[in-house]
C-alpha positions as CSV (number, residue, x, y, z in Angstrom):
1,M,-53.4,11.7,-101.1
2,D,-53.9,9.0,-98.6
3,T,-52.1,9.5,-95.2
4,E,-49.9,6.5,-94.5
5,K,-51.1,4.7,-91.4
6,P,-48.5,3.6,-88.9
7,S,-47.6,0.0,-89.2
8,S,-48.3,-2.6,-86.5
9,S,-44.5,-3.0,-86.1
10,K,-44.1,0.7,-85.3
11,K,-46.9,0.5,-82.7
12,K,-45.3,-2.5,-81.1
13,K,-41.9,-0.7,-81.0
14,K,-43.4,2.3,-79.3
15,T,-45.1,0.1,-76.8
16,I,-41.9,-1.6,-76.0
17,E,-40.1,1.7,-75.6
18,I,-42.7,2.9,-73.1
19,S,-42.5,-0.4,-71.3
20,S,-38.7,-0.2,-71.2
21,L,-38.9,3.3,-69.8
22,A,-41.2,2.2,-67.1
23,D,-39.0,-0.8,-66.3
24,C,-36.0,1.5,-66.1
25,E,-37.8,3.8,-63.7
26,D,-38.7,0.8,-61.5
27,V,-35.1,-0.4,-61.5
28,L,-33.9,3.1,-60.6
29,H,-36.5,3.3,-57.9
30,N,-35.3,0.0,-56.5
31,I,-31.7,1.0,-56.6
32,L,-32.1,4.5,-55.1
33,S,-34.4,3.2,-52.3
34,R,-31.5,1.0,-51.1
35,L,-29.0,3.9,-50.8
36,P,-27.9,5.3,-47.4
37,A,-29.0,8.9,-46.7
38,K,-25.8,10.7,-47.8
39,S,-25.6,8.9,-51.2
40,F,-29.4,9.3,-51.6
41,A,-29.0,13.1,-51.2
42,S,-26.3,13.1,-53.9
43,A,-28.5,11.0,-56.2
44,A,-31.4,13.4,-55.9
45,C,-29.2,16.2,-57.4
46,V,-28.2,14.3,-60.6
47,N,-31.1,15.5,-62.7
48,K,-34.8,16.1,-62.6
49,S,-35.7,12.5,-63.4
50,W,-33.7,11.2,-60.5
51,N,-35.0,13.9,-58.2
52,C,-38.6,12.9,-59.0
53,V,-37.8,9.3,-58.2
54,C,-36.2,10.3,-54.9
55,N,-39.2,12.4,-54.0
56,S,-41.5,9.4,-54.6
57,I,-39.3,7.3,-52.4
58,L,-39.6,9.9,-49.6
59,S,-43.3,10.5,-50.1
60,R,-44.1,9.2,-46.6
61,P,-42.6,10.2,-43.2
62,R,-39.8,8.3,-41.5
63,I,-38.3,8.1,-38.1
64,A,-35.0,6.3,-37.3
65,S,-33.5,5.7,-33.9
66,A,-30.4,3.8,-32.6
67,C,-28.3,3.6,-29.4
68,S,-24.8,2.7,-28.6
69,F,-22.9,2.0,-25.4
70,K,-19.3,1.9,-26.7
71,A,-16.7,3.1,-24.2
72,S,-15.4,5.5,-26.9
73,A,-17.8,8.4,-27.4
74,P,-16.7,9.2,-31.0
75,I,-17.1,5.5,-31.9
76,A,-20.6,5.4,-30.3
77,L,-21.6,8.6,-32.1
78,Q,-20.5,7.3,-35.5
79,E,-22.3,4.0,-34.9
80,V,-25.7,5.6,-34.2
81,L,-25.3,8.1,-37.0
82,D,-24.5,5.4,-39.6
83,K,-27.5,3.4,-38.4
84,V,-30.1,6.1,-38.6
85,L,-28.8,7.2,-42.0
86,L,-28.6,3.7,-43.4
87,E,-31.7,4.3,-45.5
88,P,-32.9,7.3,-47.5
89,M,-33.6,10.2,-45.2
90,R,-34.0,14.0,-45.3
91,P,-33.5,15.1,-41.7
92,H,-36.2,17.5,-40.5
93,F,-35.0,17.2,-36.9
94,A,-32.6,15.3,-34.6
95,I,-32.5,14.5,-30.9
96,A,-29.4,13.1,-29.3
97,N,-29.4,12.1,-25.6
98,V,-26.0,11.2,-24.1
99,G,-24.3,10.3,-20.9
100,R,-21.6,12.4,-19.2
101,G,-18.8,10.9,-21.2
102,F,-19.7,13.0,-24.3
103,N,-18.2,16.4,-25.0
104,M,-21.3,18.6,-25.7
105,R,-19.7,21.0,-28.2
106,R,-17.9,18.4,-30.2
107,T,-20.9,16.1,-30.3
108,L,-23.2,19.0,-31.5
109,D,-20.6,20.1,-34.1
110,F,-20.4,16.5,-35.4
111,L,-24.1,16.3,-35.8
112,V,-24.4,19.7,-37.5
113,K,-21.7,18.7,-40.0
114,H,-23.4,15.4,-41.0
115,L,-27.1,16.4,-40.7
116,G,-26.7,20.0,-42.1
117,P,-26.7,23.4,-40.5
118,R,-30.4,24.0,-41.2
119,T,-31.5,20.8,-39.4
120,P,-32.9,21.6,-35.9
121,I,-30.9,19.5,-33.4
122,I,-31.2,19.1,-29.6
123,L,-28.5,17.4,-27.6
124,S,-29.0,16.7,-23.9
125,V,-27.2,14.9,-21.1
126,V,-29.5,12.4,-19.4
127,H,-29.5,9.7,-16.6
128,G,-29.9,6.8,-19.0
129,V,-31.3,5.8,-22.4
130,M,-33.6,3.3,-24.1
131,G,-33.4,2.1,-27.6
132,R,-32.2,-0.6,-30.1
133,D,-28.5,-1.2,-30.2
134,A,-27.0,0.1,-33.5
135,L,-25.1,-3.2,-34.1
136,T,-27.2,-6.0,-32.5
137,D,-30.7,-4.5,-32.8
138,E,-31.3,-5.6,-29.2
139,F,-33.7,-3.3,-27.3
140,R,-32.2,-2.1,-24.0
141,E,-33.1,0.2,-21.1
142,V,-29.9,1.4,-19.5
143,K,-29.4,3.8,-16.5
144,F,-26.1,5.5,-16.3
145,Q,-23.9,5.8,-13.3
146,D,-23.2,9.5,-12.5
147,H,-19.6,10.4,-12.4
148,E,-20.1,11.8,-8.9
149,D,-21.1,8.3,-7.7
150,I,-17.9,6.5,-9.0
151,G,-15.7,7.5,-6.1
152,V,-18.4,6.4,-3.6
153,N,-19.2,2.9,-4.8
154,R,-16.1,2.2,-6.8
155,G,-17.9,2.1,-10.1
156,I,-20.4,-0.6,-9.2
157,C,-23.5,-0.1,-11.3
158,T,-26.6,-2.4,-11.7
159,C,-26.5,-1.8,-15.5
160,G,-22.7,-1.8,-15.8
161,Q,-22.8,1.3,-18.0
162,Q,-21.4,4.8,-17.3
163,S,-22.4,6.4,-20.6
164,G,-24.1,5.9,-24.0
165,I,-26.1,7.6,-26.6
166,V,-29.5,7.4,-28.3
167,L,-30.0,9.3,-31.5
168,T,-33.3,9.9,-33.3
169,V,-33.7,11.5,-36.7
170,G,-37.0,12.3,-38.3
171,Y,-38.4,13.2,-41.7
172,L,-41.9,14.5,-41.3
173,P,-43.5,15.9,-44.5
174,G,-46.5,18.0,-43.7
175,L,-44.9,19.4,-40.6
176,K,-42.4,22.3,-40.0
177,V,-39.9,21.8,-37.2
178,D,-37.5,24.2,-35.4
179,A,-35.7,24.6,-32.1
180,I,-36.8,27.7,-30.2
181,P,-34.9,28.7,-27.0
182,L,-36.0,30.3,-23.8
183,L,-33.5,33.1,-23.3
184,R,-32.3,34.9,-20.2
185,R,-30.2,38.0,-20.2
186,K,-26.8,37.4,-18.7
187,E,-25.3,39.2,-15.8
188,V,-21.6,40.2,-16.2
189,P,-19.2,40.9,-13.3
190,V,-18.0,44.5,-12.9
191,D,-15.8,45.3,-9.9
192,D,-16.9,42.2,-8.0
193,T,-20.6,43.1,-8.5
194,Y,-23.1,41.8,-11.1
195,V,-24.6,44.3,-13.5
196,D,-27.0,43.2,-16.2
197,V,-25.9,43.8,-19.7
198,Y,-29.2,45.6,-20.5
199,L,-29.9,46.9,-17.0
200,A,-33.0,44.6,-16.9
201,P,-33.8,41.9,-14.3
202,P,-31.9,38.6,-14.9
203,V,-35.1,36.5,-15.3
204,P,-36.1,34.2,-18.1
205,M,-38.1,35.8,-20.9
206,I,-41.0,33.4,-20.5
207,D,-43.7,35.5,-22.2
208,Q,-41.3,36.1,-25.1
209,F,-40.6,32.4,-25.3
210,V,-44.3,31.5,-25.6
211,M,-44.8,34.2,-28.1
212,D,-41.8,33.1,-30.2
213,I,-43.4,29.6,-30.4
214,Q,-46.8,31.1,-31.3
215,N,-45.3,33.4,-33.9
216,Y,-43.3,30.6,-35.5
217,T,-46.3,28.3,-35.5
218,T,-48.6,31.0,-37.0
219,S,-46.1,31.8,-39.7
220,V,-45.8,28.2,-41.0
221,S,-49.3,26.9,-40.2
222,G,-51.7,29.8,-39.8
223,C,-52.5,28.5,-36.3
224,A,-51.0,29.7,-33.0
225,S,-50.8,26.2,-31.4
226,P,-48.4,23.5,-32.8
227,V,-49.0,19.8,-33.1
228,G,-46.5,19.0,-30.4
229,I,-43.5,20.2,-28.4
230,I,-40.5,18.2,-27.1
231,M,-38.8,20.4,-24.5
232,F,-35.6,20.3,-22.4
233,G,-35.2,22.5,-19.4
234,K,-32.0,23.6,-17.7
235,E,-31.1,21.6,-14.6
236,D,-30.9,24.5,-12.2
237,M,-34.0,26.4,-13.5
238,D,-37.5,25.9,-12.1
239,Q,-39.6,25.0,-15.2
240,K,-43.0,25.2,-13.5
241,P,-43.8,28.8,-14.4
242,I,-42.6,28.1,-18.0
243,I,-44.7,25.0,-18.6
244,E,-47.6,26.8,-16.8
245,K,-47.5,29.6,-19.4
246,L,-47.2,27.2,-22.3
247,D,-50.2,25.1,-21.0
248,Y,-52.2,28.3,-20.6
249,A,-51.4,29.5,-24.1
250,M,-51.7,26.4,-26.2
251,S,-54.7,24.3,-27.3
252,M,-55.2,21.0,-25.5
253,N,-54.6,19.3,-28.8
254,T,-50.9,20.3,-28.5
255,V,-48.9,17.6,-26.8
256,F,-45.9,18.5,-24.6
257,V,-43.3,16.0,-23.5
258,G,-39.7,16.4,-22.3
259,D,-37.1,16.5,-19.6
260,E,-37.6,19.2,-17.0
261,R,-34.0,19.3,-15.7
262,S,-31.0,18.5,-18.0
263,R,-27.9,19.9,-19.5
264,F,-28.5,20.7,-23.2
265,A,-27.2,22.3,-26.3
266,Y,-29.1,23.0,-29.5
267,R,-29.0,24.1,-33.1
268,S,-31.9,26.0,-34.7
269,G,-32.6,26.2,-38.4
270,D,-32.8,30.0,-37.8
271,D,-29.4,31.4,-37.1
272,L,-30.9,34.3,-35.1
273,R,-32.0,31.8,-32.5
274,N,-28.5,30.3,-32.1
275,V,-27.2,32.2,-29.1
276,C,-24.3,30.0,-28.1
277,G,-21.3,32.3,-27.5
278,N,-23.6,35.4,-27.4
279,P,-22.3,37.6,-24.5
280,A,-25.8,38.9,-23.8
281,F,-28.0,35.7,-23.5
282,I,-28.1,32.2,-22.1
283,S,-30.7,29.5,-22.7
284,D,-32.8,28.2,-19.8
285,A,-34.8,25.8,-22.0
286,V,-35.3,24.8,-25.6
287,A,-38.4,23.6,-27.3
288,L,-38.5,21.5,-30.5
289,V,-41.7,22.7,-32.1
290,F,-43.7,20.6,-34.6
291,A,-46.2,22.7,-36.5
292,S,-48.5,21.9,-39.4
293,D,-47.2,23.1,-42.8
294,K,-49.9,25.3,-44.4
295,E,-48.1,24.9,-47.8
296,K,-47.8,21.1,-47.7
297,P,-48.2,19.5,-51.1
298,H,-51.6,18.1,-52.1
299,G,-51.9,14.5,-51.1
300,T,-49.7,14.7,-48.0
301,G,-51.1,12.8,-45.1
302,E,-51.6,13.9,-41.5
303,I,-49.1,13.4,-38.6
304,Q,-50.5,13.3,-35.1
305,F,-48.9,13.2,-31.6
306,H,-50.5,11.1,-28.9
307,L,-49.8,11.0,-25.2
308,A,-50.0,8.3,-22.6
309,M,-48.9,8.5,-18.9
310,S,-47.8,6.1,-16.3
311,E,-47.9,7.8,-12.9
312,G,-45.6,6.4,-10.2
313,V,-46.8,8.0,-7.0
314,S,-49.7,7.4,-4.6
315,A,-51.3,9.9,-2.2
316,I,-50.7,9.5,1.5
317,G,-52.3,11.1,4.6
318,P,-54.8,14.0,4.9
319,R,-54.8,17.2,3.0
320,H,-53.1,20.2,4.5
321,K,-53.5,24.0,4.1
322,A,-50.5,26.2,4.0
323,V,-50.6,28.9,6.7
324,S,-47.2,30.7,6.9
325,V,-45.2,30.6,3.7
326,R,-41.7,32.0,3.1
327,A,-40.0,31.7,-0.3
328,N,-36.2,31.4,-0.3
329,H,-35.3,32.3,-3.8
330,A,-31.6,32.1,-3.3
331,E,-31.8,28.4,-2.3
332,G,-34.8,27.7,-4.5
333,S,-36.9,26.5,-1.6
334,T,-40.0,27.3,0.4
335,W,-40.5,27.2,4.2
336,L,-44.0,26.7,5.5
337,T,-46.3,25.8,8.3
338,A,-49.7,24.2,7.8
339,K,-52.8,22.8,9.4
340,R,-54.6,19.6,8.5
341,E,-57.9,20.0,6.6
342,G,-60.7,20.4,9.0
343,H,-58.4,21.3,12.0
344,H,-57.3,24.6,13.5
345,V,-54.0,23.6,15.0
346,I,-51.0,25.1,13.1
347,L,-48.2,22.5,12.7
348,D,-44.5,22.9,12.2
349,G,-42.4,20.7,9.9
350,E,-41.4,18.2,12.5
351,Q,-45.1,17.6,13.6
352,I,-46.3,17.2,10.0
353,L,-43.6,14.7,9.0
354,R,-43.9,12.7,12.3
355,H,-47.6,12.2,11.5
356,I,-46.9,11.2,7.9
357,D,-44.2,8.7,8.9
358,Q,-46.6,7.0,11.4
359,L,-49.2,6.2,8.8
360,E,-49.7,2.5,8.0
361,N,-49.3,2.9,4.2
362,R,-46.1,5.0,4.5
363,F,-43.2,3.2,2.8
364,P,-40.0,3.6,4.9
365,Q,-36.9,5.2,3.4
366,V,-38.5,6.5,0.3
367,E,-38.8,10.1,-1.0
368,L,-41.7,12.3,-0.1
369,Y,-43.4,15.0,-2.2
370,V,-46.2,17.4,-1.7
371,G,-48.7,17.9,-4.5
372,V,-49.9,21.5,-4.2
373,T,-53.1,22.7,-5.8
374,K,-52.5,26.1,-7.1
375,R,-55.2,28.5,-8.4
376,R,-53.5,31.4,-10.2
377,K,-54.1,34.1,-12.7
378,C,-52.2,33.7,-15.9
379,S,-51.7,35.8,-19.0
380,I,-49.3,36.2,-21.9
381,G,-48.1,39.7,-22.7
382,S,-50.7,42.4,-22.2
383,E,-53.8,40.1,-22.7
384,K,-56.4,39.8,-20.0
385,S,-55.6,37.2,-17.4
386,R,-57.7,34.2,-16.4
387,L,-57.6,31.7,-13.6
388,I,-56.1,28.2,-14.0
389,T,-55.8,25.4,-11.5
390,T,-52.8,23.1,-11.5
391,L,-51.3,20.4,-9.3
392,A,-47.6,21.0,-8.8
393,F,-45.1,18.6,-7.1
394,H,-42.4,19.8,-4.7
395,G,-39.9,17.5,-3.1
396,I,-39.6,17.4,0.7
397,R,-36.2,18.6,2.0
398,G,-37.0,18.1,5.7
399,G,-38.6,19.7,8.7
400,D,-37.9,21.1,12.1
401,Q,-39.7,22.8,15.0
402,E,-40.2,25.9,12.8
403,Y,-40.9,24.9,9.2
404,L,-41.5,22.2,6.6
405,Y,-38.9,22.7,3.9
406,V,-39.8,21.9,0.3
407,D,-38.1,22.3,-3.1
408,G,-39.1,25.2,-5.4
409,V,-41.1,28.4,-4.9
410,G,-44.5,29.5,-6.0
411,I,-46.5,28.2,-3.0
412,K,-48.9,30.7,-1.3
413,T,-50.7,30.9,2.0
414,G,-54.1,29.2,1.6
415,D,-52.9,26.6,-0.9
416,Y,-53.9,23.0,-0.2
417,F,-51.4,20.2,-0.5
418,Q,-51.2,16.5,0.0
419,F,-48.2,14.2,0.5
420,Y,-47.2,11.7,-2.2
421,Q,-44.7,8.8,-2.2
422,P,-43.2,6.6,-4.9
423,D,-45.2,3.4,-5.3
424,H,-44.0,0.7,-7.6
425,N,-47.3,-1.2,-7.4
426,A,-49.2,1.9,-8.5
427,A,-46.6,2.4,-11.2
428,L,-47.0,-1.2,-12.5
429,A,-50.8,-0.7,-12.6
430,A,-50.3,2.6,-14.4
431,C,-48.0,0.9,-17.0
432,R,-50.7,-1.6,-17.7
433,N,-53.2,1.2,-18.1
434,A,-50.8,3.0,-20.4
435,S,-50.4,-0.1,-22.5
436,E,-54.2,-0.4,-22.8
437,N,-54.4,3.3,-23.7
438,I,-51.7,2.9,-26.5
439,R,-53.6,-0.3,-27.6
440,N,-56.6,1.9,-28.2
441,L,-54.9,2.9,-31.4
442,K,-56.2,-0.5,-32.7
443,L,-53.4,-2.5,-34.4
444,N,-54.6,-3.5,-37.8
445,S,-54.0,-7.1,-38.5
446,S,-53.0,-6.3,-42.1
447,G,-49.5,-5.2,-41.2
448,K,-47.0,-4.4,-38.5
449,G,-47.2,-0.9,-37.1
450,F,-50.5,-0.2,-38.8
451,L,-53.8,0.6,-37.1
452,G,-57.3,0.9,-38.5
453,R,-60.5,2.7,-37.5
454,R,-63.8,2.2,-39.3
455,D,-65.8,5.4,-39.8
456,V,-69.5,5.7,-40.4
457,A,-69.1,5.0,-44.0
458,N,-67.5,1.7,-43.1
459,S,-64.2,2.6,-44.9
460,I,-60.9,2.1,-43.2
461,D,-58.9,5.2,-42.0
462,R,-55.5,3.7,-42.0
463,K,-52.8,5.0,-39.6
464,E,-49.2,4.0,-39.3
465,V,-47.2,4.4,-36.1
466,L,-44.0,6.1,-37.1
467,G,-42.3,5.8,-33.8
468,G,-42.3,6.9,-30.2
469,F,-40.4,8.6,-27.4
470,I,-40.3,7.8,-23.7
471,F,-39.5,10.2,-20.9
472,S,-39.1,8.3,-17.6
473,C,-38.1,9.4,-14.1
474,C,-34.5,8.5,-13.3
475,G,-35.8,6.9,-10.1
476,R,-37.6,4.2,-12.0
477,G,-36.1,1.3,-14.0
478,N,-34.8,-2.1,-12.8
479,S,-34.1,-1.0,-9.2
480,F,-37.6,0.4,-8.9
481,F,-39.6,-2.4,-10.5
482,G,-37.4,-5.3,-9.9
483,G,-37.5,-6.2,-13.6
484,L,-36.1,-5.2,-17.0
485,N,-37.7,-3.0,-19.6
486,V,-40.8,-2.3,-17.6
487,D,-41.1,1.4,-18.7
488,S,-40.8,0.6,-22.4
489,F,-43.2,-2.3,-22.2
490,P,-46.4,-0.3,-22.9
491,F,-45.1,0.9,-26.3
492,F,-43.0,-2.1,-27.1
493,E,-45.8,-4.6,-26.5
494,N,-48.1,-2.8,-29.0
495,F,-45.7,-1.7,-31.7
496,P,-42.5,-3.9,-31.4
497,S,-41.2,-3.0,-34.9
498,A,-41.7,0.8,-34.6
499,P,-38.6,2.9,-33.8
500,L,-38.5,3.8,-30.1
501,A,-36.1,6.1,-28.2
502,G,-36.3,6.9,-24.5
503,I,-34.4,8.6,-21.7
504,F,-34.3,8.5,-17.9
505,C,-34.6,12.1,-17.0
506,G,-34.7,14.6,-14.1
507,G,-38.3,15.5,-14.3
508,E,-41.0,14.3,-16.7
509,I,-43.0,16.7,-18.8
510,G,-46.3,15.3,-20.1
511,R,-49.3,17.4,-21.1
512,G,-52.1,16.7,-23.6
513,K,-55.2,14.6,-24.0
514,L,-54.6,11.2,-22.5
515,S,-57.0,9.5,-24.8
516,M,-55.4,7.9,-27.9
517,T,-58.8,8.0,-29.6
518,G,-59.0,11.8,-29.5
519,Q,-61.9,11.7,-27.0
520,E,-61.7,13.1,-23.5
521,S,-60.3,10.7,-21.0
522,Q,-61.7,10.0,-17.6
523,E,-58.2,10.4,-16.2
524,E,-58.2,14.1,-17.2
525,S,-59.6,16.6,-14.6
526,P,-60.3,20.0,-16.3
527,A,-60.4,21.5,-12.8
528,E,-56.8,20.5,-12.0
529,R,-54.1,20.4,-14.7
530,R,-50.9,18.4,-14.3
531,Y,-48.0,18.7,-16.7
532,L,-44.9,18.2,-14.5
533,H,-44.7,14.8,-13.0
534,V,-42.6,12.8,-10.5
535,Y,-41.7,9.1,-10.6
536,S,-43.7,8.8,-13.8
537,T,-43.2,8.0,-17.5
538,A,-44.6,10.0,-20.4
539,Y,-45.1,8.1,-23.7
540,L,-45.3,10.1,-27.0
541,V,-46.6,8.1,-29.9
542,I,-46.4,9.6,-33.4
543,S,-48.8,8.4,-36.0
544,Y,-49.4,9.0,-39.7
545,S,-52.7,9.0,-41.6
546,A,-52.3,8.6,-45.3
547,A,-54.1,11.0,-47.6
548,P,-57.1,9.5,-49.5
549,S,-55.1,9.4,-52.7
550,E,-52.5,7.2,-51.1
């Protein structure tokens, strides 16, 4: 018996059904892609079909940032949260930088409630913020007036702002992110004396901190060095030995940026790392660690961190060699005498400073620093140590007929140092160089925020700039440059539509290859590493390279 062949009308009906299903999916995609993040998250849970559409919408990484300067901290916080969650987003991390008008505990609890308890969050108090206003979309650089200054100058401030917030939320498929703290065992008072809870020295557990980062990175990526680290240090803790160990332990491909001295709170995705309220530990720093995901789905592109620097100091006077050195750990300072390079006369602090002040290129009434070249052995845990050479900056406190007094400890007899002073002309030139360096990412004329590089096969390796972060010295800004938005200009000039968040901080962390092309930069000196800066600005640019299938 002959099999009945399907009629042309049935074929046409089936084609229409398939076409209708495709049209329905396109409509659904269009609708879901317009939802704010909270509604989008609910839609993804409706059924498998909707979940697949939601996954296709979030197939690429996203960063969203916004700032607010409303006088009411709760209103400002709600404004920036609504803005960054205005579009579909699955938060992988959040960074909130605020002025002193914000209650740290309430602000962190608010963010945890709305972003989820498993989202790594860092909250820090800063000297000012940069970003786009949540309501007007205007980009602003604003330095805050410290509360301590209000009684002195009656609230007069060049920016007219005493507080504000910038919030950044990111979704970075292909990376794993978590907040990892540097812990220190507390001391507890017993009969007017201090006894350590575990009868151990009350010092930061630096080696453990570095190994915690390495162990986390290895567990998620199979490699001990992450892609990048955004770090916030405690304001009364010397971060030099901490960053020194991180620099020693990590690949040069790992980019560090951050604020050396701040007040911070955090939330880790791992409850064991959340020590707030723990009677045994306090946190001296926290690192937001970005590591490659070894289990990322096939077809996921690559996210890269790039660093550019704008140094803001210039060297002045001859080099000196430290002769007599006394560390005052209680005050966090060093007392020293020195002799000029090539001379044998030992000079006290008064003699050293008098000579520096008489130099022709000495700017009057500006701060002074010494850049100390330190050659030290370094190791992590029980591994064999090796020598590293770094340039560390110490602020000058003063000098008398006995000693030169500088901030911080860690200087040794025989160390060479040179004086540095803030220099806005040098900083302007460095901003232009930073802009050129960022421009080396090669904007692609085919679209905003895209860049292209032709490989040997003459195909285009497309990259998209997802966004950026700026960490600028609180001594810079309008009063330093005599102009607005100078620090943000290098990024903003090249990628005006990309999300950008920045802060004015108490010490700029910037470490990594300074070449945006991935090649070694002439600015880098392998013989002398520099990762903590003064009167400088660190630019972190985050890019995304789509997988070939995309």
